[in-house]
C-alpha positions as a Markdown table, in Angstrom:
| # | Residue | x | y | z |
|---|---|---|---|---|
| 1 | Met | 145.6 | 218.7 | 253.3 |
| 2 | Ser | 147.5 | 218.3 | 256.6 |
| 3 | Gln | 146.8 | 220.5 | 259.6 |
| 4 | Asn | 150.3 | 222.1 | 259.1 |
| 5 | Glu | 149.4 | 222.9 | 255.5 |
| 6 | Asn | 146.1 | 224.3 | 256.5 |
| 7 | Ser | 147.8 | 226.6 | 259.0 |
| 8 | Gln | 150.3 | 227.8 | 256.3 |
| 9 | Asp | 147.4 | 228.4 | 253.9 |
| 10 | Ile | 145.5 | 230.5 | 256.5 |
| 11 | Ala | 148.6 | 232.4 | 257.4 |
| 12 | Arg | 149.2 | 233.2 | 253.7 |
| 13 | His | 145.7 | 234.5 | 253.2 |
| 14 | Arg | 145.9 | 236.6 | 256.4 |
| 15 | Ala | 149.2 | 238.1 | 255.3 |
| 16 | Ala | 147.5 | 239.1 | 252.0 |
| 17 | Ile | 144.6 | 240.6 | 253.8 |
| 18 | Asp | 146.9 | 242.6 | 256.1 |
| 19 | Ala | 148.7 | 244.0 | 253.0 |
| 20 | Leu | 145.4 | 244.8 | 251.3 |
| 21 | Asp | 144.1 | 246.5 | 254.4 |
| 22 | Leu | 147.2 | 248.8 | 254.4 |
| 23 | Gln | 146.5 | 249.6 | 250.8 |
| 24 | Leu | 142.9 | 250.3 | 251.5 |
| 25 | Val | 143.8 | 252.8 | 254.2 |
| 26 | Gln | 146.2 | 254.6 | 251.8 |
| 27 | Leu | 143.6 | 254.6 | 249.1 |
| 28 | Leu | 140.8 | 255.8 | 251.4 |
| 29 | Asn | 143.0 | 258.7 | 252.5 |
| 30 | Gln | 143.9 | 259.5 | 248.9 |
| 31 | Arg | 140.2 | 259.6 | 248.1 |
| 32 | Ala | 139.5 | 261.9 | 251.1 |
| 33 | Gly | 142.3 | 264.2 | 249.9 |
| 34 | His | 140.7 | 264.5 | 246.5 |
| 35 | Ala | 137.3 | 265.2 | 248.2 |
| 36 | Gln | 138.8 | 267.9 | 250.3 |
| 37 | Ala | 140.4 | 269.5 | 247.2 |
| 38 | Ile | 137.1 | 269.5 | 245.5 |
| 39 | Gly | 135.5 | 271.0 | 248.5 |
| 40 | His | 138.0 | 273.9 | 248.4 |
| 41 | Ala | 137.5 | 274.3 | 244.7 |
| 42 | Lys | 133.7 | 274.5 | 245.1 |
| 43 | Gly | 134.1 | 277.6 | 247.3 |
| 44 | Gly | 131.5 | 276.8 | 249.9 |
| 45 | Ala | 129.0 | 275.0 | 247.5 |
| 46 | Pro | 127.0 | 272.2 | 249.2 |
| 47 | Ala | 129.0 | 269.1 | 250.0 |
| 48 | Tyr | 126.0 | 266.8 | 249.4 |
| 49 | Arg | 125.5 | 266.2 | 245.7 |
| 50 | Pro | 122.9 | 263.5 | 245.3 |
| 51 | Glu | 123.4 | 263.2 | 241.6 |
| 52 | Arg | 127.1 | 262.7 | 241.9 |
| 53 | Glu | 126.8 | 260.2 | 244.8 |
| 54 | Ala | 124.2 | 258.2 | 242.7 |
| 55 | Gln | 126.6 | 258.0 | 239.8 |
| 56 | Val | 129.4 | 256.7 | 242.1 |
| 57 | Leu | 127.2 | 254.0 | 243.4 |
| 58 | Asp | 125.9 | 253.1 | 240.0 |
| 59 | Asn | 129.5 | 252.8 | 238.6 |
| 60 | Ala | 130.4 | 250.5 | 241.5 |
| 61 | Arg | 127.4 | 248.4 | 240.9 |
| 62 | Arg | 128.2 | 247.9 | 237.3 |
| 63 | Ala | 131.9 | 247.1 | 238.1 |
| 64 | Asn | 131.2 | 244.7 | 240.9 |
| 65 | Ala | 132.1 | 241.1 | 240.0 |
| 66 | Gly | 131.7 | 239.6 | 243.5 |
| 67 | Pro | 132.0 | 237.8 | 245.7 |
| 68 | Leu | 130.6 | 240.8 | 247.7 |
| 69 | Ser | 127.0 | 241.5 | 246.9 |
| 70 | Asp | 125.9 | 244.8 | 245.3 |
| 71 | Ala | 124.2 | 245.8 | 248.5 |
| 72 | Ala | 127.4 | 245.1 | 250.5 |
| 73 | Val | 129.5 | 247.2 | 248.2 |
| 74 | Arg | 127.0 | 250.0 | 248.3 |
| 75 | Gln | 126.9 | 250.0 | 252.1 |
| 76 | Val | 130.7 | 250.4 | 252.2 |
| 77 | Leu | 130.8 | 253.2 | 249.6 |
| 78 | Val | 127.9 | 255.1 | 251.3 |
| 79 | Glu | 130.0 | 255.2 | 254.5 |
| 80 | Val | 133.2 | 256.2 | 252.6 |
| 81 | Met | 131.3 | 259.0 | 250.9 |
| 82 | Ser | 129.7 | 260.0 | 254.2 |
| 83 | Ala | 133.1 | 260.3 | 255.9 |
| 84 | Cys | 134.6 | 262.2 | 253.0 |
| 85 | Arg | 131.6 | 264.5 | 252.9 |
| 86 | Gly | 132.0 | 265.2 | 256.6 |
| 87 | Leu | 135.5 | 266.6 | 255.9 |
| 88 | Glu | 133.8 | 269.3 | 253.7 |
| 89 | Gln | 130.7 | 270.1 | 255.7 |
| 90 | Ser | 129.0 | 268.9 | 258.9 |
| 91 | Leu | 125.4 | 267.9 | 258.0 |
| 92 | Thr | 122.3 | 267.7 | 260.2 |
| 93 | Val | 119.4 | 265.6 | 258.9 |
| 94 | Ser | 116.0 | 265.7 | 260.5 |
| 95 | Tyr | 113.7 | 262.6 | 260.6 |
| 96 | Leu | 110.5 | 261.3 | 262.2 |
| 97 | Gly | 111.7 | 260.2 | 265.6 |
| 98 | Pro | 112.3 | 259.0 | 268.2 |
| 99 | Gln | 115.6 | 257.2 | 267.8 |
| 100 | Gly | 115.4 | 253.5 | 266.9 |
| 101 | Thr | 112.8 | 253.8 | 264.2 |
| 102 | Phe | 112.7 | 252.8 | 260.5 |
| 103 | Ser | 113.0 | 256.5 | 259.6 |
| 104 | Glu | 116.4 | 256.6 | 261.4 |
| 105 | Met | 117.5 | 253.5 | 259.6 |
| 106 | Ala | 116.5 | 255.1 | 256.3 |
| 107 | Leu | 118.5 | 258.2 | 257.1 |
| 108 | Tyr | 121.8 | 256.3 | 257.8 |
| 109 | Gln | 121.2 | 254.0 | 254.8 |
| 110 | His | 121.2 | 257.0 | 252.5 |
| 111 | Phe | 123.6 | 259.5 | 254.2 |
| 112 | Gly | 125.9 | 257.2 | 256.1 |
| 113 | His | 126.8 | 257.7 | 259.7 |
| 114 | Ala | 129.0 | 260.9 | 259.4 |
| 115 | Val | 125.9 | 263.1 | 259.8 |
| 116 | Glu | 124.0 | 264.2 | 262.8 |
| 117 | Gly | 120.4 | 262.8 | 263.0 |
| 118 | Met | 117.8 | 265.2 | 264.4 |
| 119 | Pro | 114.7 | 263.2 | 265.6 |
| 120 | Cys | 111.4 | 265.1 | 265.4 |
| 121 | Ala | 108.1 | 264.4 | 267.1 |
| 122 | Ser | 106.0 | 264.7 | 263.9 |
| 123 | Ile | 106.3 | 264.9 | 260.1 |
| 124 | Asp | 105.3 | 268.6 | 260.4 |
| 125 | Glu | 108.3 | 269.2 | 262.6 |
| 126 | Val | 110.6 | 267.4 | 260.2 |
| 127 | Phe | 109.5 | 269.8 | 257.5 |
| 128 | Arg | 109.8 | 272.8 | 259.7 |
| 129 | Ser | 113.4 | 271.9 | 260.8 |
| 130 | Ala | 114.6 | 272.0 | 257.2 |
| 131 | Glu | 112.6 | 275.0 | 256.2 |
| 132 | Ser | 114.0 | 277.0 | 259.1 |
| 133 | Gly | 117.6 | 275.9 | 258.5 |
| 134 | Ser | 118.0 | 274.1 | 261.8 |
| 135 | Ala | 118.6 | 271.0 | 259.7 |
| 136 | Asn | 120.3 | 270.9 | 256.3 |
| 137 | Phe | 118.0 | 268.1 | 255.0 |
| 138 | Ala | 114.9 | 266.2 | 256.0 |
| 139 | Val | 113.9 | 262.6 | 255.5 |
| 140 | Val | 110.2 | 261.8 | 255.5 |
| 141 | Pro | 108.2 | 258.7 | 254.7 |
| 142 | Val | 105.9 | 259.0 | 251.7 |
| 143 | Glu | 104.5 | 255.5 | 251.1 |
| 144 | Asn | 104.5 | 251.9 | 252.2 |
| 145 | Ser | 104.0 | 249.0 | 249.9 |
| 146 | Thr | 101.5 | 247.5 | 252.3 |
| 147 | Glu | 99.8 | 250.4 | 254.0 |
| 148 | Gly | 99.8 | 252.9 | 251.1 |
| 149 | Val | 100.7 | 256.6 | 251.0 |
| 150 | Ile | 101.5 | 258.8 | 254.0 |
| 151 | Ala | 98.8 | 261.5 | 253.6 |
| 152 | Arg | 100.5 | 264.1 | 255.8 |
| 153 | Thr | 103.7 | 264.1 | 253.8 |
| 154 | Leu | 101.7 | 264.6 | 250.5 |
| 155 | Asp | 99.7 | 267.5 | 252.1 |
| 156 | Leu | 102.9 | 269.2 | 253.4 |
| 157 | Leu | 104.6 | 268.9 | 250.0 |
| 158 | Leu | 101.9 | 271.2 | 248.6 |
| 159 | Ser | 102.9 | 274.2 | 250.8 |
| 160 | Thr | 106.6 | 273.7 | 251.4 |
| 161 | Gly | 109.4 | 275.5 | 249.6 |
| 162 | Leu | 111.6 | 272.5 | 250.1 |
| 163 | Ile | 112.7 | 270.4 | 247.0 |
| 164 | Ile | 112.8 | 266.6 | 246.8 |
| 165 | Cys | 116.5 | 265.9 | 246.2 |
| 166 | Gly | 116.6 | 262.1 | 246.8 |
| 167 | Glu | 114.6 | 259.0 | 247.6 |
| 168 | Ile | 115.3 | 256.0 | 249.8 |
| 169 | Glu | 113.7 | 252.6 | 249.6 |
| 170 | Leu | 113.9 | 250.7 | 252.9 |
| 171 | Arg | 113.3 | 247.0 | 253.1 |
| 172 | Val | 111.0 | 246.6 | 256.2 |
| 173 | His | 112.2 | 243.8 | 258.4 |
| 174 | Gln | 110.1 | 243.4 | 261.5 |
| 175 | Asn | 111.8 | 241.6 | 264.4 |
| 176 | Leu | 110.6 | 240.2 | 267.7 |
| 177 | Met | 112.9 | 241.3 | 270.5 |
| 178 | Thr | 113.1 | 240.7 | 274.3 |
| 179 | Arg | 115.4 | 241.3 | 277.2 |
| 180 | Ser | 116.1 | 237.6 | 277.7 |
| 181 | Gly | 116.6 | 236.6 | 274.1 |
| 182 | Asn | 113.7 | 234.1 | 274.0 |
| 183 | Arg | 109.9 | 234.4 | 273.9 |
| 184 | Asp | 109.1 | 232.0 | 276.7 |
| 185 | Gly | 106.6 | 233.6 | 279.1 |
| 186 | Val | 105.9 | 236.6 | 276.9 |
| 187 | Lys | 102.5 | 238.0 | 277.9 |
| 188 | Arg | 102.4 | 241.3 | 275.9 |
| 189 | Val | 103.8 | 242.4 | 272.6 |
| 190 | Tyr | 104.4 | 246.1 | 272.1 |
| 191 | Ser | 104.7 | 247.8 | 268.7 |
| 192 | His | 103.4 | 250.5 | 266.4 |
| 193 | Pro | 99.9 | 249.6 | 265.0 |
| 194 | Gln | 101.2 | 249.2 | 261.5 |
| 195 | Ser | 103.9 | 246.8 | 262.6 |
| 196 | Leu | 101.4 | 244.7 | 264.6 |
| 197 | Ala | 99.2 | 244.6 | 261.5 |
| 198 | Gln | 102.2 | 243.5 | 259.3 |
| 199 | Cys | 103.0 | 240.6 | 261.7 |
| 200 | His | 99.4 | 239.5 | 262.3 |
| 201 | Gly | 99.8 | 236.0 | 260.8 |
| 202 | Trp | 103.1 | 235.3 | 262.6 |
| 203 | Leu | 101.7 | 236.4 | 265.9 |
| 204 | Asn | 98.7 | 234.2 | 265.5 |
| 205 | Ala | 100.9 | 231.2 | 264.8 |
| 206 | His | 103.7 | 231.8 | 267.4 |
| 207 | Leu | 102.3 | 234.0 | 270.2 |
| 208 | Pro | 98.5 | 233.5 | 270.0 |
| 209 | Gly | 97.9 | 234.1 | 273.7 |
| 210 | Ala | 100.0 | 237.3 | 274.0 |
| 211 | Glu | 98.2 | 240.6 | 274.3 |
| 212 | Arg | 99.0 | 243.0 | 271.5 |
| 213 | Met | 99.6 | 246.6 | 272.7 |
| 214 | Pro | 99.8 | 249.4 | 270.1 |
| 215 | Leu | 102.1 | 252.3 | 270.9 |
| 216 | Ser | 103.2 | 255.5 | 269.2 |
| 217 | Ser | 106.4 | 254.1 | 267.8 |
| 218 | Asn | 108.5 | 251.0 | 267.5 |
| 219 | Ala | 111.2 | 252.8 | 269.6 |
| 220 | Glu | 108.7 | 253.3 | 272.4 |
| 221 | Ala | 107.8 | 249.7 | 272.2 |
| 222 | Ala | 111.4 | 248.7 | 272.5 |
| 223 | Arg | 111.9 | 251.0 | 275.5 |
| 224 | Arg | 108.9 | 249.5 | 277.3 |
| 225 | Ala | 110.1 | 245.9 | 276.5 |
| 226 | Ser | 113.5 | 246.7 | 277.9 |
| 227 | Gln | 111.9 | 247.5 | 281.3 |
| 228 | Glu | 109.4 | 244.6 | 281.4 |
| 229 | Pro | 110.7 | 241.1 | 281.5 |
| 230 | Asp | 107.5 | 239.4 | 280.4 |
| 231 | Cys | 107.0 | 241.7 | 277.3 |
| 232 | Ala | 108.4 | 241.7 | 273.8 |
| 233 | Ala | 108.6 | 244.4 | 271.1 |
| 234 | Ile | 108.3 | 244.3 | 267.4 |
| 235 | Gly | 110.4 | 246.6 | 265.3 |
| 236 | Pro | 113.7 | 247.3 | 263.4 |
| 237 | Ala | 117.0 | 245.9 | 264.4 |
| 238 | Ile | 118.2 | 249.4 | 265.3 |
| 239 | Ala | 115.6 | 249.5 | 268.1 |
| 240 | Ala | 117.1 | 246.4 | 269.7 |
| 241 | Glu | 120.6 | 248.1 | 269.5 |
| 242 | Arg | 119.3 | 251.3 | 271.0 |
| 243 | Tyr | 117.5 | 249.7 | 273.9 |
| 244 | Gly | 119.6 | 246.7 | 274.8 |
| 245 | Leu | 117.3 | 244.0 | 273.6 |
| 246 | Gln | 118.0 | 240.7 | 271.8 |
| 247 | Ile | 116.4 | 239.7 | 268.6 |
| 248 | Val | 114.5 | 236.5 | 269.2 |
| 249 | Asp | 112.9 | 236.0 | 265.7 |
| 250 | Ala | 114.0 | 238.0 | 262.7 |
| 251 | Ser | 112.0 | 239.1 | 259.7 |
| 252 | Ile | 108.6 | 238.0 | 261.0 |
| 253 | Glu | 106.6 | 240.3 | 258.7 |
| 254 | Asp | 103.8 | 238.5 | 256.8 |
| 255 | Asp | 104.7 | 240.1 | 253.5 |
| 256 | Ser | 108.4 | 239.6 | 252.7 |
| 257 | Arg | 108.2 | 242.2 | 250.0 |
| 258 | Asn | 107.2 | 245.0 | 252.4 |
| 259 | Arg | 109.1 | 248.3 | 251.7 |
| 260 | Thr | 108.8 | 251.9 | 252.7 |
| 261 | Arg | 109.8 | 254.7 | 250.5 |
| 262 | Phe | 111.2 | 257.9 | 252.0 |
| 263 | Leu | 112.0 | 261.3 | 250.4 |
| 264 | Val | 115.0 | 263.5 | 251.1 |
| 265 | Leu | 114.1 | 267.2 | 251.2 |
| 266 | Gly | 116.5 | 270.1 | 250.8 |
| 267 | Asn | 116.8 | 273.5 | 249.2 |
| 268 | Arg | 118.8 | 272.7 | 246.0 |
| 269 | Leu | 117.6 | 271.0 | 242.9 |
| 270 | Pro | 120.1 | 268.2 | 242.0 |
| 271 | Gly | 121.4 | 268.0 | 238.5 |
| 272 | Ala | 120.6 | 265.0 | 236.2 |
| 273 | Ser | 122.3 | 261.7 | 237.2 |
| 274 | Gly | 121.1 | 259.7 | 234.2 |
| 275 | Arg | 118.7 | 257.6 | 236.3 |
| 276 | Asp | 116.2 | 260.2 | 237.6 |
| 277 | Arg | 112.6 | 260.6 | 238.7 |
| 278 | Thr | 110.5 | 263.8 | 238.8 |
| 279 | Ser | 107.6 | 264.2 | 241.2 |
| 280 | Leu | 104.8 | 266.7 | 240.7 |
| 281 | Val | 101.2 | 267.5 | 241.6 |
| 282 | Leu | 98.5 | 268.9 | 239.4 |
| 283 | Ser | 94.8 | 269.5 | 239.3 |
| 284 | Ala | 92.4 | 269.0 | 236.4 |
| 285 | His | 89.2 | 270.7 | 235.2 |
| 286 | Asn | 86.0 | 269.0 | 236.4 |
| 287 | Arg | 84.9 | 267.6 | 233.1 |
| 288 | Pro | 85.1 | 264.2 | 231.3 |
| 289 | Gly | 88.5 | 263.4 | 229.8 |
| 290 | Ala | 90.3 | 266.2 | 231.6 |
| 291 | Val | 92.9 | 264.0 | 233.4 |
| 292 | His | 93.6 | 262.0 | 230.2 |
| 293 | Asp | 94.2 | 265.3 | 228.3 |
| 294 | Leu | 96.8 | 266.3 | 230.8 |
| 295 | Ile | 98.8 | 263.1 | 231.1 |
| 296 | Ala | 98.6 | 262.5 | 227.3 |
| 297 | Ala | 101.5 | 264.9 | 227.0 |
| 298 | Phe | 103.8 | 262.5 | 228.8 |
| 299 | Ala | 103.1 | 259.7 | 226.4 |
| 300 | Ala | 103.3 | 262.0 | 223.4 |
| 301 | Asn | 106.8 | 263.0 | 224.4 |
| 302 | Gly | 108.0 | 259.5 | 225.3 |
| 303 | Val | 108.0 | 260.1 | 229.0 |
| 304 | Ser | 107.0 | 257.2 | 231.3 |
| 305 | Met | 104.7 | 257.8 | 234.2 |
| 306 | Ser | 105.6 | 255.5 | 237.1 |
| 307 | Arg | 103.0 | 256.5 | 239.6 |
| 308 | Ile | 99.7 | 258.5 | 239.9 |
| 309 | Glu | 97.8 | 259.0 | 243.2 |
| 310 | Ser | 94.6 | 261.0 | 243.6 |
| 311 | Arg | 93.7 | 262.9 | 246.7 |
| 312 | Pro | 90.8 | 265.3 | 247.5 |
| 313 | Ala | 91.7 | 268.9 | 247.0 |
| 314 | Arg | 89.7 | 269.9 | 250.1 |
| 315 | Thr | 87.8 | 272.6 | 248.3 |
| 316 | Gly | 84.4 | 271.1 | 249.0 |
| 317 | Gln | 83.7 | 270.9 | 245.3 |
| 318 | Trp | 84.6 | 267.3 | 244.7 |
| 319 | Glu | 87.8 | 268.3 | 243.1 |
| 320 | Tyr | 91.0 | 266.2 | 243.2 |
| 321 | Leu | 94.8 | 266.6 | 243.1 |
| 322 | Phe | 96.9 | 264.1 | 241.2 |
| 323 | Tyr | 100.3 | 263.3 | 242.5 |
| 324 | Ile | 102.5 | 261.9 | 239.7 |
| 325 | Asp | 106.0 | 260.5 | 239.3 |
| 326 | Ile | 107.6 | 260.4 | 235.9 |
| 327 | Val | 110.9 | 258.9 | 234.7 |
| 328 | Gly | 113.6 | 261.4 | 233.9 |
| 329 | His | 114.9 | 264.8 | 235.1 |
| 330 | Gln | 112.9 | 268.0 | 234.5 |
| 331 | Asp | 115.9 | 269.4 | 232.6 |
| 332 | Asp | 115.8 | 266.5 | 230.1 |
| 333 | Ala | 114.4 | 267.8 | 226.8 |
| 334 | Pro | 111.5 | 265.4 | 226.5 |
| 335 | Val | 110.5 | 265.8 | 230.1 |
| 336 | Ala | 110.8 | 269.6 | 230.0 |
| 337 | Lys | 108.6 | 269.7 | 226.8 |
| 338 | Ala | 106.0 | 267.4 | 228.4 |
| 339 | Leu | 105.9 | 269.5 | 231.6 |
| 340 | Ala | 105.5 | 272.7 | 229.7 |
| 341 | Glu | 102.5 | 271.2 | 227.8 |
| 342 | Val | 100.9 | 270.0 | 231.0 |
| 343 | Ala | 101.4 | 273.4 | 232.7 |
| 344 | Gln | 99.5 | 275.1 | 229.9 |
| 345 | Lys | 96.4 | 272.9 | 230.4 |
| 346 | Ala | 96.4 | 272.3 | 234.2 |
| 347 | Pro | 94.6 | 274.8 | 236.5 |
| 348 | Phe | 97.4 | 274.1 | 239.0 |
| 349 | Met | 100.8 | 272.4 | 238.8 |
| 350 | Lys | 103.7 | 272.2 | 241.2 |
| 351 | Ile | 107.0 | 270.3 | 240.6 |
| 352 | Phe | 108.3 | 268.9 | 243.8 |
| 353 | Gly | 111.7 | 268.0 | 242.4 |
| 354 | Ser | 113.9 | 265.8 | 240.2 |
| 355 | Tyr | 116.2 | 263.5 | 241.9 |
| 356 | Pro | 118.2 | 260.2 | 241.5 |
| 357 | Ala | 115.8 | 257.4 | 241.5 |
| 358 | Val | 115.8 | 254.0 | 243.2 |
| 359 | Phe | 114.5 | 251.6 | 240.5 |
């Protein structure tokens, strides 16, 4: 193909893209108009409906024939729904701060950028902000595939009146970042202790002589590295953006499968989406076979249990609480029947919520 023919071919594709972009703008505004009409019809009901948004994303995933990946399509639709939701209601979402952390990334991955993020100094403060109404929703970490459960989150779920209304699974990419954009002359590496541990092998291989300095957060590490030319930070890409650093080496975590799971907390129980998870906690009598007797109700009713985690009940009597995730919504008939049977046998049971699941 000649250069002239190449130019004509490029021009043709660009003209088609321009026409499609105009159609996209029209379609986006049509969608926004329908969202506004629904908002008026709901008469002040919450704009964020996690079960509905999950269904929209699932429909798009099943319809996607490429070449865009499912993740790319999802990201676009999350932002579209976020912008449309913002026309109905302005949302504030609290998270474990400061800015530039994986928690902030999880918030925007789930809600999109048409919300106001409220960074909090502790997980306790994240809970309190949503309980008091200063935030509409809260995002808290609950477990990491490498480091295990976040004990404080599990403890606070016991006493809160908040309901789990969503979950987020964030792929944890650790990045080495510096002011200069290279790692020549790096003498110290700042990061959160967990991030340093997750990159132990990489640091041994590539920066064996650099001092490793644990700090309270990846964001604080990025801030320090932005002020010290002979230092680097390890953390998420959002930290580099926030503090004007350049990513030198991306995805340096030793375990490429590392993920963190977050919970979305609010005051309303979502309806069934068709792909749901229910989380609860229960205690068992201190006798042989007591736990088996409790969870047998799930198997008997065809309900799958996806997770069980035991923690001391802090009674001083060697008693334990069992945190359990099951597949399905608490309003689904088999799940409701199983939960009713468990409630009759368990000394204590609390359902944290039913919500669209990330499988």
